[in-house]
PyMOL Python script that loads the backbone (N, CA, C, O; Angstrom):
from pymol import cmd

cmd.read_pdbstr("""\
ATOM      1  N   MET A   1     236.455 -38.829 109.395  1.00  0.00           N
ATOM      2  CA  MET A   1     236.119 -39.406 107.956  1.00  0.00           C
ATOM      3  C   MET A   1     234.697 -40.160 108.541  1.00  0.00           C
ATOM      4  O   MET A   1     234.479 -40.705 109.623  1.00  0.00           O
ATOM      5  N   LEU A   2     233.739 -39.926 107.217  1.00  0.00           N
ATOM      6  CA  LEU A   2     232.572 -40.846 107.202  1.00  0.00           C
ATOM      7  C   LEU A   2     232.711 -41.954 106.258  1.00  0.00           C
ATOM      8  O   LEU A   2     233.207 -41.896 105.133  1.00  0.00           O
ATOM      9  N   LEU A   3     232.078 -43.248 107.014  1.00  0.00           N
ATOM     10  CA  LEU A   3     232.297 -44.227 106.105  1.00  0.00           C
ATOM     11  C   LEU A   3     231.281 -45.047 105.320  1.00  0.00           C
ATOM     12  O   LEU A   3     231.446 -46.112 104.726  1.00  0.00           O
ATOM     13  N   ASP A   4     229.885 -44.085 105.499  1.00  0.00           N
ATOM     14  CA  ASP A   4     228.774 -43.878 104.846  1.00  0.00           C
ATOM     15  C   ASP A   4     228.396 -45.200 103.593  1.00  0.00           C
ATOM     16  O   ASP A   4     227.588 -46.127 103.542  1.00  0.00           O
ATOM     17  N   ASP A   5     229.468 -44.666 102.699  1.00  0.00           N
ATOM     18  CA  ASP A   5     229.356 -44.711 101.282  1.00  0.00           C
ATOM     19  C   ASP A   5     229.824 -45.992 100.897  1.00  0.00           C
ATOM     20  O   ASP A   5     229.428 -46.736 100.000  1.00  0.00           O
ATOM     21  N   VAL A   6     230.993 -46.162 101.963  1.00  0.00           N
ATOM     22  CA  VAL A   6     232.455 -47.400 101.538  1.00  0.00           C
ATOM     23  C   VAL A   6     231.672 -48.842 101.871  1.00  0.00           C
ATOM     24  O   VAL A   6     230.898 -48.699 102.818  1.00  0.00           O
ATOM     25  N   ASN A   7     231.688 -50.158 101.335  1.00  0.00           N
ATOM     26  CA  ASN A   7     231.186 -51.033 101.787  1.00  0.00           C
ATOM     27  C   ASN A   7     232.750 -52.049 102.205  1.00  0.00           C
ATOM     28  O   ASN A   7     233.931 -51.810 101.954  1.00  0.00           O
ATOM     29  N   GLU A   8     232.147 -53.117 102.865  1.00  0.00           N
ATOM     30  CA  GLU A   8     233.543 -53.852 103.427  1.00  0.00           C
ATOM     31  C   GLU A   8     234.379 -54.269 102.335  1.00  0.00           C
ATOM     32  O   GLU A   8     235.542 -54.448 102.696  1.00  0.00           O
ATOM     33  N   SER A   9     234.127 -54.515 100.919  1.00  0.00           N
ATOM     34  CA  SER A   9     234.939 -55.383 100.225  1.00  0.00           C
ATOM     35  C   SER A   9     235.758 -54.173  99.729  1.00  0.00           C
ATOM     36  O   SER A   9     236.766 -54.437  99.073  1.00  0.00           O
ATOM     37  N   GLN A  10     235.426 -52.770  99.979  1.00  0.00           N
ATOM     38  CA  GLN A  10     236.253 -51.563  99.715  1.00  0.00           C
ATOM     39  C   GLN A  10     237.602 -51.202 100.640  1.00  0.00           C
ATOM     40  O   GLN A  10     238.551 -50.485 100.322  1.00  0.00           O
ATOM     41  N   ILE A  11     237.378 -51.937 101.895  1.00  0.00           N
ATOM     42  CA  ILE A  11     238.244 -51.419 102.753  1.00  0.00           C
ATOM     43  C   ILE A  11     239.601 -52.507 102.866  1.00  0.00           C
ATOM     44  O   ILE A  11     239.470 -53.713 103.076  1.00  0.00           O
ATOM     45  N   THR A  12     240.869 -51.833 102.687  1.00  0.00           N
ATOM     46  CA  THR A  12     242.144 -52.970 102.631  1.00  0.00           C
ATOM     47  C   THR A  12     242.603 -52.522 103.803  1.00  0.00           C
ATOM     48  O   THR A  12     242.610 -51.346 104.169  1.00  0.00           O
ATOM     49  N   LEU A  13     243.044 -53.596 104.484  1.00  0.00           N
ATOM     50  CA  LEU A  13     244.201 -53.298 105.845  1.00  0.00           C
ATOM     51  C   LEU A  13     245.518 -53.490 105.432  1.00  0.00           C
ATOM     52  O   LEU A  13     245.828 -53.980 104.346  1.00  0.00           O
ATOM     53  N   ARG A  14     246.208 -53.152 106.193  1.00  0.00           N
ATOM     54  CA  ARG A  14     247.625 -53.487 105.828  1.00  0.00           C
ATOM     55  C   ARG A  14     248.622 -53.886 107.316  1.00  0.00           C
ATOM     56  O   ARG A  14     248.666 -53.197 108.335  1.00  0.00           O
ATOM     57  N   PHE A  15     248.982 -54.518 107.196  1.00  0.00           N
ATOM     58  CA  PHE A  15     249.675 -55.145 108.454  1.00  0.00           C
ATOM     59  C   PHE A  15     250.921 -55.455 108.239  1.00  0.00           C
ATOM     60  O   PHE A  15     251.299 -56.076 107.245  1.00  0.00           O
ATOM     61  N   SER A  16     251.814 -54.960 109.348  1.00  0.00           N
ATOM     62  CA  SER A  16     253.444 -54.419 109.548  1.00  0.00           C
ATOM     63  C   SER A  16     254.072 -56.802 109.410  1.00  0.00           C
ATOM     64  O   SER A  16     255.064 -57.338 108.917  1.00  0.00           O
ATOM     65  N   ASP A  17     253.058 -57.277 110.001  1.00  0.00           N
ATOM     66  CA  ASP A  17     253.445 -59.095 110.698  1.00  0.00           C
ATOM     67  C   ASP A  17     252.802 -59.708 110.540  1.00  0.00           C
ATOM     68  O   ASP A  17     251.806 -59.102 110.144  1.00  0.00           O
ATOM     69  N   PHE A  18     252.630 -60.741 110.582  1.00  0.00           N
ATOM     70  CA  PHE A  18     251.932 -62.005 110.429  1.00  0.00           C
ATOM     71  C   PHE A  18     250.920 -61.907 111.771  1.00  0.00           C
ATOM     72  O   PHE A  18     249.699 -62.051 111.707  1.00  0.00           O
ATOM     73  N   SER A  19     251.640 -61.647 112.934  1.00  0.00           N
ATOM     74  CA  SER A  19     250.771 -61.749 114.515  1.00  0.00           C
ATOM     75  C   SER A  19     249.524 -60.824 114.038  1.00  0.00           C
ATOM     76  O   SER A  19     248.399 -61.317 114.114  1.00  0.00           O
ATOM     77  N   GLU A  20     249.696 -59.377 113.505  1.00  0.00           N
ATOM     78  CA  GLU A  20     248.146 -58.868 113.237  1.00  0.00           C
ATOM     79  C   GLU A  20     247.555 -59.612 112.322  1.00  0.00           C
ATOM     80  O   GLU A  20     246.336 -59.445 112.378  1.00  0.00           O
ATOM     81  N   VAL A  21     247.852 -60.307 111.564  1.00  0.00           N
ATOM     82  CA  VAL A  21     246.951 -60.483 110.434  1.00  0.00           C
ATOM     83  C   VAL A  21     246.003 -61.914 110.893  1.00  0.00           C
ATOM     84  O   VAL A  21     244.864 -62.280 110.603  1.00  0.00           O
ATOM     85  N   ARG A  22     246.902 -62.390 111.598  1.00  0.00           N
ATOM     86  CA  ARG A  22     246.475 -64.070 112.757  1.00  0.00           C
ATOM     87  C   ARG A  22     245.334 -62.618 113.482  1.00  0.00           C
ATOM     88  O   ARG A  22     244.285 -62.160 113.030  1.00  0.00           O
ATOM     89  N   LYS A  23     245.720 -62.438 114.093  1.00  0.00           N
ATOM     90  CA  LYS A  23     244.568 -61.577 115.187  1.00  0.00           C
ATOM     91  C   LYS A  23     243.447 -60.739 114.563  1.00  0.00           C
ATOM     92  O   LYS A  23     242.412 -60.455 115.165  1.00  0.00           O
ATOM     93  N   ALA A  24     243.735 -60.365 113.312  1.00  0.00           N
ATOM     94  CA  ALA A  24     242.381 -59.655 112.648  1.00  0.00           C
ATOM     95  C   ALA A  24     241.830 -60.925 111.840  1.00  0.00           C
ATOM     96  O   ALA A  24     240.725 -60.694 111.349  1.00  0.00           O
ATOM     97  N   ARG A  25     242.264 -62.045 111.615  1.00  0.00           N
ATOM     98  CA  ARG A  25     241.667 -63.133 110.981  1.00  0.00           C
ATOM     99  C   ARG A  25     240.954 -63.843 111.667  1.00  0.00           C
ATOM    100  O   ARG A  25     239.954 -64.397 111.210  1.00  0.00           O
ATOM    101  N   GLU A  26     241.449 -63.979 113.218  1.00  0.00           N
ATOM    102  CA  GLU A  26     240.358 -65.127 114.366  1.00  0.00           C
ATOM    103  C   GLU A  26     239.197 -64.818 114.286  1.00  0.00           C
ATOM    104  O   GLU A  26     238.382 -65.736 114.198  1.00  0.00           O
ATOM    105  N   PRO A  27     238.632 -63.167 114.290  1.00  0.00           N
ATOM    106  CA  PRO A  27     236.957 -63.151 114.554  1.00  0.00           C
ATOM    107  C   PRO A  27     236.273 -63.465 113.407  1.00  0.00           C
ATOM    108  O   PRO A  27     235.118 -63.889 113.436  1.00  0.00           O
ATOM    109  N   LEU A  28     237.168 -63.214 111.968  1.00  0.00           N
ATOM    110  CA  LEU A  28     236.461 -64.050 110.713  1.00  0.00           C
ATOM    111  C   LEU A  28     236.559 -65.238 110.758  1.00  0.00           C
ATOM    112  O   LEU A  28     235.473 -65.745 110.477  1.00  0.00           O
ATOM    113  N   LEU A  29     237.354 -65.999 110.982  1.00  0.00           N
ATOM    114  CA  LEU A  29     237.226 -67.656 111.385  1.00  0.00           C
ATOM    115  C   LEU A  29     235.628 -68.123 112.335  1.00  0.00           C
ATOM    116  O   LEU A  29     234.818 -69.009 112.060  1.00  0.00           O
ATOM    117  N   LYS A  30     235.627 -66.958 113.691  1.00  0.00           N
ATOM    118  CA  LYS A  30     234.818 -67.485 114.391  1.00  0.00           C
ATOM    119  C   LYS A  30     233.453 -67.241 113.382  1.00  0.00           C
ATOM    120  O   LYS A  30     232.659 -68.182 113.365  1.00  0.00           O
ATOM    121  N   GLU A  31     233.112 -66.009 112.515  1.00  0.00           N
ATOM    122  CA  GLU A  31     232.029 -65.931 111.893  1.00  0.00           C
ATOM    123  C   GLU A  31     232.097 -66.715 110.944  1.00  0.00           C
ATOM    124  O   GLU A  31     231.049 -67.236 110.562  1.00  0.00           O
ATOM    125  N   ALA A  32     233.479 -67.064 110.216  1.00  0.00           N
ATOM    126  CA  ALA A  32     233.114 -68.467 109.307  1.00  0.00           C
ATOM    127  C   ALA A  32     231.925 -69.815 109.656  1.00  0.00           C
ATOM    128  O   ALA A  32     230.905 -70.334 109.202  1.00  0.00           O
ATOM    129  N   ASP A  33     232.954 -69.917 110.851  1.00  0.00           N
ATOM    130  CA  ASP A  33     232.485 -71.329 111.833  1.00  0.00           C
ATOM    131  C   ASP A  33     231.005 -71.195 111.687  1.00  0.00           C
ATOM    132  O   ASP A  33     230.408 -72.092 111.092  1.00  0.00           O
ATOM    133  N   ASP A  34     230.193 -69.934 112.275  1.00  0.00           N
ATOM    134  CA  ASP A  34     229.046 -69.500 112.566  1.00  0.00           C
ATOM    135  C   ASP A  34     227.840 -69.913 111.060  1.00  0.00           C
ATOM    136  O   ASP A  34     226.776 -70.413 110.693  1.00  0.00           O
ATOM    137  N   LEU A  35     229.025 -69.250 110.715  1.00  0.00           N
ATOM    138  CA  LEU A  35     228.111 -69.708 109.035  1.00  0.00           C
ATOM    139  C   LEU A  35     227.570 -70.576 108.591  1.00  0.00           C
ATOM    140  O   LEU A  35     226.381 -70.698 108.294  1.00  0.00           O
ATOM    141  N   ILE A  36     228.941 -71.695 108.455  1.00  0.00           N
ATOM    142  CA  ILE A  36     228.854 -72.655 108.277  1.00  0.00           C
ATOM    143  C   ILE A  36     227.266 -73.591 109.105  1.00  0.00           C
ATOM    144  O   ILE A  36     226.248 -74.148 108.696  1.00  0.00           O
ATOM    145  N   ASN A  37     227.952 -73.268 110.505  1.00  0.00           N
ATOM    146  CA  ASN A  37     226.595 -73.604 110.800  1.00  0.00           C
ATOM    147  C   ASN A  37     225.489 -73.424 110.670  1.00  0.00           C
ATOM    148  O   ASN A  37     224.704 -74.366 110.553  1.00  0.00           O
ATOM    149  N   MET A  38     225.114 -72.170 110.652  1.00  0.00           N
ATOM    150  CA  MET A  38     223.407 -71.237 109.969  1.00  0.00           C
ATOM    151  C   MET A  38     223.073 -72.172 108.749  1.00  0.00           C
ATOM    152  O   MET A  38     222.043 -72.827 108.592  1.00  0.00           O
ATOM    153  N   ALA A  39     224.363 -72.080 107.769  1.00  0.00           N
ATOM    154  CA  ALA A  39     223.854 -72.247 106.458  1.00  0.00           C
ATOM    155  C   ALA A  39     223.293 -73.937 106.395  1.00  0.00           C
ATOM    156  O   ALA A  39     222.301 -74.244 105.734  1.00  0.00           O
ATOM    157  N   GLY A  40     224.040 -74.872 107.134  1.00  0.00           N
ATOM    158  CA  GLY A  40     223.641 -76.068 107.403  1.00  0.00           C
ATOM    159  C   GLY A  40     222.615 -76.726 108.349  1.00  0.00           C
ATOM    160  O   GLY A  40     222.461 -77.947 108.393  1.00  0.00           O
ATOM    161  N   ASP A  41     221.815 -75.714 109.221  1.00  0.00           N
ATOM    162  CA  ASP A  41     221.033 -75.345 110.199  1.00  0.00           C
ATOM    163  C   ASP A  41     219.496 -75.233 109.088  1.00  0.00           C
ATOM    164  O   ASP A  41     218.409 -75.720 109.397  1.00  0.00           O
ATOM    165  N   ASN A  42     219.785 -74.477 107.796  1.00  0.00           N
ATOM    166  CA  ASN A  42     218.790 -73.996 106.608  1.00  0.00           C
ATOM    167  C   ASN A  42     218.746 -74.355 105.713  1.00  0.00           C
ATOM    168  O   ASN A  42     218.263 -73.736 104.765  1.00  0.00           O
ATOM    169  N   ASP A  43     219.530 -76.205 105.611  1.00  0.00           N
ATOM    170  CA  ASP A  43     219.577 -76.621 104.532  1.00  0.00           C
ATOM    171  C   ASP A  43     220.101 -75.858 103.328  1.00  0.00           C
ATOM    172  O   ASP A  43     219.689 -76.114 102.197  1.00  0.00           O
ATOM    173  N   VAL A  44     221.023 -74.907 103.575  1.00  0.00           N
ATOM    174  CA  VAL A  44     221.669 -74.238 102.430  1.00  0.00           C
ATOM    175  C   VAL A  44     223.226 -75.026 102.250  1.00  0.00           C
ATOM    176  O   VAL A  44     223.821 -75.369 103.272  1.00  0.00           O
ATOM    177  N   ASN A  45     223.746 -75.246 101.075  1.00  0.00           N
ATOM    178  CA  ASN A  45     225.216 -76.158 100.818  1.00  0.00           C
ATOM    179  C   ASN A  45     226.116 -74.901 101.048  1.00  0.00           C
ATOM    180  O   ASN A  45     226.206 -73.766 100.580  1.00  0.00           O
ATOM    181  N   THR A  46     226.771 -75.699 102.051  1.00  0.00           N
ATOM    182  CA  THR A  46     228.096 -75.183 102.719  1.00  0.00           C
ATOM    183  C   THR A  46     228.817 -75.302 102.233  1.00  0.00           C
ATOM    184  O   THR A  46     229.680 -74.795 102.950  1.00  0.00           O
ATOM    185  N   ASP A  47     229.329 -75.673 101.316  1.00  0.00           N
ATOM    186  CA  ASP A  47     230.667 -75.405 100.186  1.00  0.00           C
ATOM    187  C   ASP A  47     231.022 -74.075 100.192  1.00  0.00           C
ATOM    188  O   ASP A  47     232.091 -73.812 100.742  1.00  0.00           O
ATOM    189  N   LEU A  48     230.519 -73.361  99.816  1.00  0.00           N
ATOM    190  CA  LEU A  48     230.770 -71.764  99.284  1.00  0.00           C
ATOM    191  C   LEU A  48     231.484 -71.221 101.238  1.00  0.00           C
ATOM    192  O   LEU A  48     232.609 -70.736 101.356  1.00  0.00           O
ATOM    193  N   PHE A  49     230.911 -71.366 101.997  1.00  0.00           N
ATOM    194  CA  PHE A  49     231.103 -70.974 103.408  1.00  0.00           C
ATOM    195  C   PHE A  49     232.595 -71.702 103.877  1.00  0.00           C
ATOM    196  O   PHE A  49     233.596 -71.180 104.366  1.00  0.00           O
ATOM    197  N   ARG A  50     232.347 -72.920 103.568  1.00  0.00           N
ATOM    198  CA  ARG A  50     233.603 -74.116 103.881  1.00  0.00           C
ATOM    199  C   ARG A  50     234.926 -73.323 103.005  1.00  0.00           C
ATOM    200  O   ARG A  50     235.981 -72.960 103.527  1.00  0.00           O
ATOM    201  N   HIS A  51     234.697 -73.231 102.110  1.00  0.00           N
ATOM    202  CA  HIS A  51     235.896 -72.529 101.154  1.00  0.00           C
ATOM    203  C   HIS A  51     236.024 -71.198 101.445  1.00  0.00           C
ATOM    204  O   HIS A  51     236.901 -70.469 100.982  1.00  0.00           O
ATOM    205  N   TYR A  52     235.239 -70.902 102.137  1.00  0.00           N
ATOM    206  CA  TYR A  52     235.856 -68.877 102.764  1.00  0.00           C
ATOM    207  C   TYR A  52     236.458 -69.013 103.585  1.00  0.00           C
ATOM    208  O   TYR A  52     237.544 -68.444 103.698  1.00  0.00           O
ATOM    209  N   ARG A  53     235.878 -69.970 104.624  1.00  0.00           N
ATOM    210  CA  ARG A  53     236.905 -70.235 105.748  1.00  0.00           C
ATOM    211  C   ARG A  53     238.189 -71.115 105.659  1.00  0.00           C
ATOM    212  O   ARG A  53     238.919 -71.117 106.649  1.00  0.00           O
ATOM    213  N   GLN A  54     238.580 -71.947 104.453  1.00  0.00           N
ATOM    214  CA  GLN A  54     240.095 -72.569 104.239  1.00  0.00           C
ATOM    215  C   GLN A  54     240.747 -71.178 103.732  1.00  0.00           C
ATOM    216  O   GLN A  54     241.886 -71.104 104.191  1.00  0.00           O
ATOM    217  N   GLU A  55     240.471 -70.225 103.067  1.00  0.00           N
ATOM    218  CA  GLU A  55     241.017 -69.482 102.144  1.00  0.00           C
ATOM    219  C   GLU A  55     240.761 -68.289 103.346  1.00  0.00           C
ATOM    220  O   GLU A  55     240.915 -67.156 102.890  1.00  0.00           O
ATOM    221  N   LEU A  56     240.494 -68.324 104.420  1.00  0.00           N
ATOM    222  CA  LEU A  56     240.969 -67.418 105.623  1.00  0.00           C
ATOM    223  C   LEU A  56     242.411 -68.367 106.554  1.00  0.00           C
ATOM    224  O   LEU A  56     243.395 -67.838 107.070  1.00  0.00           O
ATOM    225  N   ARG A  57     242.180 -69.387 106.524  1.00  0.00           N
ATOM    226  CA  ARG A  57     242.820 -70.416 107.304  1.00  0.00           C
ATOM    227  C   ARG A  57     244.218 -70.385 106.372  1.00  0.00           C
ATOM    228  O   ARG A  57     245.212 -70.857 106.923  1.00  0.00           O
ATOM    229  N   ASP A  58     244.385 -69.843 104.936  1.00  0.00           N
ATOM    230  CA  ASP A  58     245.725 -70.503 104.262  1.00  0.00           C
ATOM    231  C   ASP A  58     246.304 -69.405 104.501  1.00  0.00           C
ATOM    232  O   ASP A  58     247.531 -69.455 104.416  1.00  0.00           O
ATOM    233  N   ILE A  59     245.683 -68.048 104.875  1.00  0.00           N
ATOM    234  CA  ILE A  59     246.146 -66.850 104.204  1.00  0.00           C
ATOM    235  C   ILE A  59     247.903 -66.720 104.928  1.00  0.00           C
ATOM    236  O   ILE A  59     248.798 -66.125 104.328  1.00  0.00           O
ATOM    237  N   THR A  60     248.057 -67.246 105.977  1.00  0.00           N
ATOM    238  CA  THR A  60     249.262 -66.716 106.282  1.00  0.00           C
ATOM    239  C   THR A  60     250.259 -68.246 105.559  1.00  0.00           C
ATOM    240  O   THR A  60     251.414 -68.308 105.980  1.00  0.00           O
ATOM    241  N   SER A  61     250.049 -68.797 105.071  1.00  0.00           N
ATOM    242  CA  SER A  61     250.582 -70.012 104.130  1.00  0.00           C
ATOM    243  C   SER A  61     250.537 -69.351 102.247  1.00  0.00           C
ATOM    244  O   SER A  61     251.307 -69.743 101.370  1.00  0.00           O
ATOM    245  N   THR A  62     249.535 -68.409 102.079  1.00  0.00           N
ATOM    246  CA  THR A  62     249.804 -68.135 101.098  1.00  0.00           C
ATOM    247  C   THR A  62     250.101 -66.763 100.369  1.00  0.00           C
ATOM    248  O   THR A  62     250.015 -66.412  99.192  1.00  0.00           O
ATOM    249  N   TYR A  63     250.533 -66.047 101.680  1.00  0.00           N
ATOM    250  CA  TYR A  63     251.230 -64.822 101.257  1.00  0.00           C
ATOM    251  C   TYR A  63     252.580 -64.537 102.286  1.00  0.00           C
ATOM    252  O   TYR A  63     252.401 -64.548 103.503  1.00  0.00           O
ATOM    253  N   ASN A  64     253.675 -64.331 101.822  1.00  0.00           N
ATOM    254  CA  ASN A  64     254.708 -64.011 101.807  1.00  0.00           C
ATOM    255  C   ASN A  64     255.099 -62.758 102.872  1.00  0.00           C
ATOM    256  O   ASN A  64     255.962 -62.707 103.748  1.00  0.00           O
ATOM    257  N   ASN A  65     254.383 -62.053 102.552  1.00  0.00           N
ATOM    258  CA  ASN A  65     254.402 -60.614 103.327  1.00  0.00           C
ATOM    259  C   ASN A  65     253.013 -59.953 103.675  1.00  0.00           C
ATOM    260  O   ASN A  65     252.112 -59.882 102.839  1.00  0.00           O
ATOM    261  N   PRO A  66     252.914 -59.546 104.764  1.00  0.00           N
ATOM    262  CA  PRO A  66     251.481 -59.244 105.411  1.00  0.00           C
ATOM    263  C   PRO A  66     250.830 -58.184 104.868  1.00  0.00           C
ATOM    264  O   PRO A  66     249.636 -57.896 104.791  1.00  0.00           O
ATOM    265  N   GLU A  67     251.882 -57.628 104.488  1.00  0.00           N
ATOM    266  CA  GLU A  67     251.102 -55.913 103.486  1.00  0.00           C
ATOM    267  C   GLU A  67     250.584 -56.504 102.254  1.00  0.00           C
ATOM    268  O   GLU A  67     249.727 -55.727 101.831  1.00  0.00           O
ATOM    269  N   ASP A  68     250.731 -57.780 101.274  1.00  0.00           N
ATOM    270  CA  ASP A  68     250.593 -57.799 100.694  1.00  0.00           C
ATOM    271  C   ASP A  68     249.069 -59.052 100.616  1.00  0.00           C
ATOM    272  O   ASP A  68     248.589 -59.620  99.635  1.00  0.00           O
ATOM    273  N   VAL A  69     248.699 -59.104 101.977  1.00  0.00           N
ATOM    274  CA  VAL A  69     247.340 -60.221 102.173  1.00  0.00           C
ATOM    275  C   VAL A  69     246.093 -59.439 101.490  1.00  0.00           C
ATOM    276  O   VAL A  69     245.985 -58.221 101.629  1.00  0.00           O
ATOM    277  N   VAL A  70     245.263 -60.116 100.827  1.00  0.00           N
ATOM    278  CA  VAL A  70     243.977 -59.617 100.064  1.00  0.00           C
ATOM    279  C   VAL A  70     243.395 -60.843 100.978  1.00  0.00           C
ATOM    280  O   VAL A  70     243.773 -61.969 101.301  1.00  0.00           O
ATOM    281  N   TRP A  71     242.243 -59.982 101.219  1.00  0.00           N
ATOM    282  CA  TRP A  71     240.978 -60.618 102.442  1.00  0.00           C
ATOM    283  C   TRP A  71     240.175 -61.454 101.548  1.00  0.00           C
ATOM    284  O   TRP A  71     239.666 -60.794 100.642  1.00  0.00           O
ATOM    285  N   PRO A  72     239.838 -63.020 101.521  1.00  0.00           N
ATOM    286  CA  PRO A  72     238.784 -63.184 100.765  1.00  0.00           C
ATOM    287  C   PRO A  72     237.215 -62.506 101.152  1.00  0.00           C
ATOM    288  O   PRO A  72     236.824 -62.018 102.212  1.00  0.00           O
ATOM    289  N   GLN A  73     236.483 -62.698  99.800  1.00  0.00           N
ATOM    290  CA  GLN A  73     234.795 -62.447 100.185  1.00  0.00           C
ATOM    291  C   GLN A  73     234.088 -62.924 100.737  1.00  0.00           C
ATOM    292  O   GLN A  73     233.800 -64.065 100.377  1.00  0.00           O
ATOM    293  N   LYS A  74     233.401 -62.354 101.912  1.00  0.00           N
ATOM    294  CA  LYS A  74     232.508 -63.379 102.194  1.00  0.00           C
ATOM    295  C   LYS A  74     231.275 -63.722 102.016  1.00  0.00           C
ATOM    296  O   LYS A  74     230.243 -63.060 102.130  1.00  0.00           O
ATOM    297  N   PRO A  75     231.485 -65.020 101.670  1.00  0.00           N
ATOM    298  CA  PRO A  75     229.734 -65.319 100.886  1.00  0.00           C
ATOM    299  C   PRO A  75     228.513 -64.753 101.966  1.00  0.00           C
ATOM    300  O   PRO A  75     229.000 -64.490 103.065  1.00  0.00           O
ATOM    301  N   SER A  76     227.207 -64.542 101.889  1.00  0.00           N
ATOM    302  CA  SER A  76     226.131 -64.241 102.479  1.00  0.00           C
ATOM    303  C   SER A  76     225.362 -65.327 102.474  1.00  0.00           C
ATOM    304  O   SER A  76     225.594 -66.104 101.547  1.00  0.00           O
ATOM    305  N   LEU A  77     224.311 -65.698 103.405  1.00  0.00           N
ATOM    306  CA  LEU A  77     223.269 -66.349 103.380  1.00  0.00           C
ATOM    307  C   LEU A  77     222.252 -66.089 102.475  1.00  0.00           C
ATOM    308  O   LEU A  77     222.254 -64.865 102.345  1.00  0.00           O
ATOM    309  N   PRO A  78     221.412 -66.551 101.800  1.00  0.00           N
ATOM    310  CA  PRO A  78     220.458 -66.518 101.360  1.00  0.00           C
ATOM    311  C   PRO A  78     219.042 -65.459 101.932  1.00  0.00           C
ATOM    312  O   PRO A  78     219.348 -65.177 103.091  1.00  0.00           O
ATOM    313  N   GLN A  79     218.037 -64.964 101.693  1.00  0.00           N
ATOM    314  CA  GLN A  79     217.252 -64.491 102.800  1.00  0.00           C
ATOM    315  C   GLN A  79     216.399 -65.386 102.648  1.00  0.00           C
ATOM    316  O   GLN A  79     216.110 -65.953 101.594  1.00  0.00           O
ATOM    317  N   ALA A  80     215.913 -65.571 103.802  1.00  0.00           N
ATOM    318  CA  ALA A  80     214.800 -66.015 104.285  1.00  0.00           C
ATOM    319  C   ALA A  80     213.296 -65.725 103.486  1.00  0.00           C
ATOM    320  O   ALA A  80     212.707 -64.657 103.656  1.00  0.00           O
ATOM    321  N   SER A  81     212.857 -66.597 102.769  1.00  0.00           N
ATOM    322  CA  SER A  81     211.860 -65.870 102.122  1.00  0.00           C
ATOM    323  C   SER A  81     210.473 -66.013 103.515  1.00  0.00           C
ATOM    324  O   SER A  81     210.431 -66.755 104.496  1.00  0.00           O
ATOM    325  N   ALA A  82     209.731 -65.211 103.143  1.00  0.00           N
ATOM    326  CA  ALA A  82     208.204 -64.576 104.314  1.00  0.00           C
ATOM    327  C   ALA A  82     207.565 -65.602 103.856  1.00  0.00           C
ATOM    328  O   ALA A  82     206.412 -65.826 104.225  1.00  0.00           O
TER     329      ALA A  82
END
""", "prot")
cmd.dss("prot")
cmd.show_as("cartoon", "prot")
cmd.util.cbc("prot")
cmd.orient("prot")
């Protein structure tokens, strides 16, 4: 199956238990931490990135069924101007 025409927001993952959700969430939390640091280093407001990280943290308390998890949309850093 080729995924060239599919973007990240179109991919839906289904999990059978929350341990799988936590395992999938861990690298996203690390990435969110990095995004917050990069935003701060570049004088970009970190609020969106902090909100995204909190949404990731709240997944296991927001959803009762791991199959219903909807992953939050990751914000992106503004492109550097030349």
